[in-house]
C-alpha positions as CSV (number, residue, x, y, z in Angstrom):
1,M,158.3,-65.9,98.4
2,R,158.7,-65.2,102.0
3,K,157.7,-68.0,104.5
4,C,156.8,-66.0,107.6
5,N,156.2,-62.5,108.8
6,L,159.4,-61.6,110.7
7,L,158.1,-58.2,111.7
8,E,155.6,-59.9,114.1
9,K,158.8,-60.7,116.1
10,K,159.7,-57.1,116.7
11,S,159.1,-54.6,119.5
12,V,158.7,-50.8,118.9
13,L,160.1,-48.6,121.6
14,V,159.6,-44.8,121.7
15,N,161.0,-42.2,124.1
16,S,157.9,-40.1,124.2
17,W,154.3,-40.0,122.9
18,P,152.7,-38.8,120.7
19,D,155.7,-37.0,119.2
20,P,158.7,-39.3,119.6
21,S,162.2,-38.1,118.9
22,V,163.6,-41.6,119.1
23,V,162.1,-44.8,117.8
24,V,163.8,-48.2,118.2
25,I,162.4,-51.3,116.4
26,V,164.1,-54.5,117.8
27,D,163.6,-58.2,118.0
28,N,161.4,-59.0,120.9
29,K,163.2,-62.1,122.0
30,D,166.1,-64.4,121.1
31,W,165.2,-66.1,117.8
32,G,168.6,-67.8,117.5
33,I,169.9,-65.4,114.9
34,L,171.9,-62.2,115.1
35,P,169.5,-59.7,116.6
36,S,169.0,-56.5,114.7
37,A,167.5,-53.1,115.6
38,V,166.6,-50.1,113.5
39,G,167.0,-46.8,115.3
40,F,165.4,-43.5,114.2
41,C,166.8,-40.5,116.1
42,K,166.1,-36.8,115.3
43,G,169.6,-35.8,116.0
44,P,172.6,-35.9,118.4
45,K,170.8,-34.1,121.2
46,F,168.6,-37.1,121.5
47,V,171.3,-39.8,122.0
48,R,170.7,-40.2,125.7
49,P,167.1,-41.4,125.1
50,L,168.4,-43.5,122.2
51,K,171.0,-45.1,124.6
52,A,168.3,-45.8,127.2
53,L,166.0,-47.4,124.6
54,L,168.8,-49.6,123.2
55,H,169.7,-50.7,126.8
56,L,166.0,-51.5,127.4
57,A,165.9,-53.5,124.1
58,S,169.0,-55.4,125.1
59,K,167.1,-57.1,128.0
60,N,165.2,-59.2,125.5
61,V,167.8,-60.4,123.1
62,P,171.4,-61.7,123.2
63,S,174.5,-59.7,122.6
64,P,175.5,-58.3,120.1
65,I,172.7,-56.4,118.5
66,L,173.3,-54.9,115.0
67,I,171.8,-51.4,114.9
68,A,171.0,-49.6,111.7
69,G,169.3,-46.4,110.8
70,C,171.2,-43.8,112.8
71,S,173.1,-40.9,111.1
72,P,176.9,-40.7,111.5
73,D,176.6,-37.7,113.8
74,V,174.2,-39.6,116.1
75,I,176.6,-42.6,116.1
76,D,179.6,-40.4,117.0
77,T,177.7,-38.7,119.8
78,L,176.5,-42.0,121.2
79,V,180.0,-43.5,121.2
80,N,181.4,-40.3,122.7
81,L,179.1,-40.5,125.7
82,Y,181.7,-42.8,127.2
83,E,185.0,-41.4,128.4
84,C,186.8,-44.6,127.9
85,K,186.4,-46.4,124.5
86,D,187.2,-49.7,126.2
87,T,184.0,-49.5,128.3
88,C,181.8,-48.2,125.5
89,P,179.2,-50.9,124.6
90,F,178.7,-49.3,121.2
91,E,181.1,-50.2,118.4
92,P,180.7,-48.4,115.1
93,D,180.6,-51.1,112.3
94,H,180.2,-49.9,108.7
95,S,178.0,-47.3,107.0
96,N,175.8,-46.0,109.7
97,T,175.5,-49.2,111.8
98,L,176.5,-50.0,115.3
99,V,177.1,-53.2,117.3
100,Y,175.7,-53.1,120.8
101,K,177.4,-55.6,123.1
102,L,175.5,-56.0,126.3
103,P,174.1,-59.3,127.6
104,P,170.3,-59.9,127.8
105,K,168.4,-59.8,131.1
106,N,164.8,-60.3,132.2
107,I,163.3,-61.5,128.9
108,K,159.6,-60.5,128.7
109,H,157.3,-61.5,125.9
110,S,155.0,-58.9,124.3
111,T,151.3,-59.5,124.2
112,I,148.7,-58.1,121.8
113,P,146.2,-55.9,123.6
114,D,142.5,-56.9,123.7
115,G,140.6,-55.6,120.7
116,F,143.5,-55.8,118.3
117,R,145.0,-58.4,116.0
118,V,148.2,-58.8,114.0
119,S,148.0,-59.4,110.2
120,E,150.0,-58.6,107.1
121,L,149.7,-55.8,104.6
122,G,147.8,-56.8,101.5
123,E,146.0,-55.6,98.4
124,R,143.2,-54.0,100.5
125,H,145.8,-51.8,102.2
126,I,147.5,-50.3,99.1
127,D,145.4,-47.1,99.0
128,L,145.6,-46.4,102.7
129,V,149.3,-47.0,102.9
130,S,150.0,-44.9,99.8
131,K,148.0,-42.0,101.1
132,S,149.6,-42.0,104.5
133,W,153.2,-42.2,103.3
134,P,154.8,-38.7,102.9
135,Y,157.1,-39.9,100.1
136,A,154.4,-41.4,97.9
137,E,154.3,-38.3,95.6
138,E,158.1,-38.4,95.2
139,Y,158.0,-42.2,94.4
140,E,155.3,-41.6,91.8
141,Q,157.9,-39.6,89.8
142,Y,159.8,-42.8,89.2
143,T,157.4,-45.7,89.5
144,S,153.8,-46.5,90.2
145,M,153.3,-46.4,94.0
146,E,150.7,-49.1,93.7
147,R,153.1,-51.4,91.8
148,W,155.9,-50.6,94.3
149,L,153.7,-51.5,97.3
150,R,152.4,-54.7,95.7
151,Y,156.0,-55.8,95.1
152,H,157.0,-55.1,98.7
153,F,153.9,-56.6,100.2
154,S,154.4,-59.8,98.3
155,N,158.2,-60.1,98.7
156,F,159.2,-58.7,102.0
157,P,157.9,-58.9,105.6
158,T,155.1,-56.6,106.6
159,L,153.1,-56.1,109.8
160,C,149.7,-54.6,110.2
161,I,148.0,-54.1,113.6
162,E,144.3,-53.7,113.2
163,T,141.1,-53.6,115.2
164,E,139.1,-56.8,115.5
165,D,136.8,-55.5,112.7
166,G,139.8,-55.1,110.3
167,V,140.5,-51.3,110.6
168,P,144.3,-50.8,110.4
169,V,145.8,-48.7,113.2
170,A,149.6,-49.2,112.6
171,W,151.8,-50.9,110.0
172,E,155.3,-51.5,109.0
173,L,157.1,-53.0,106.1
174,Q,160.6,-54.0,105.1
175,Q,161.8,-52.3,102.0
176,D,163.9,-54.0,99.3
177,Y,167.2,-52.5,100.6
178,G,166.6,-53.7,104.1
179,A,165.2,-50.6,105.8
180,V,162.1,-50.9,107.9
181,G,159.8,-48.0,107.1
182,M,156.3,-46.7,106.9
183,L,155.4,-46.8,110.6
184,P,152.3,-44.7,111.0
185,W,149.8,-45.1,113.7
186,Y,146.5,-43.6,114.6
187,Q,146.5,-41.9,118.1
188,N,142.8,-42.6,118.8
189,C,143.6,-46.3,118.9
190,V,146.6,-46.1,121.3
191,R,146.1,-47.3,124.8
192,K,146.5,-44.7,127.5
193,N,148.6,-46.3,130.3
């Protein structure tokens, strides 16, 4: 059984809102372990925003950062942004991962906005999460979505951001193979800055 919710220790960065083409989920400070990030990028033409978000993420955590979730063509394009391989801070590792080797600067801690609280996904969230996940129908061909969610909620880190009265506005969970997935959010609850 897990002992703490590690996803509370993450920051979610996007390149645009409400339709991001790049999302980076990264540790929000130095926890004394190898920092990791998950990057979602719509394709090679979006590597410049990905590079910028990874650079921003590196300000909060020590080097190196292990980055997973990018396709091989995105990784190749990102590495090829640099004319000289010796100065490229991105080093392809194995199977769609990168190592980002820049030192941290200006650590800033995240705060939870007024009117929201952080919790974990639980039994009461199963129906909502199942209905919001686009792959639920596909998973139902192989296993019960309800059973799959119960297994993941009880064995892996989850994060649920909800209003003070308990209405979920965003959530995230770690899947059994290590991927961080299911990150929906409701636009009417997002702060306008």
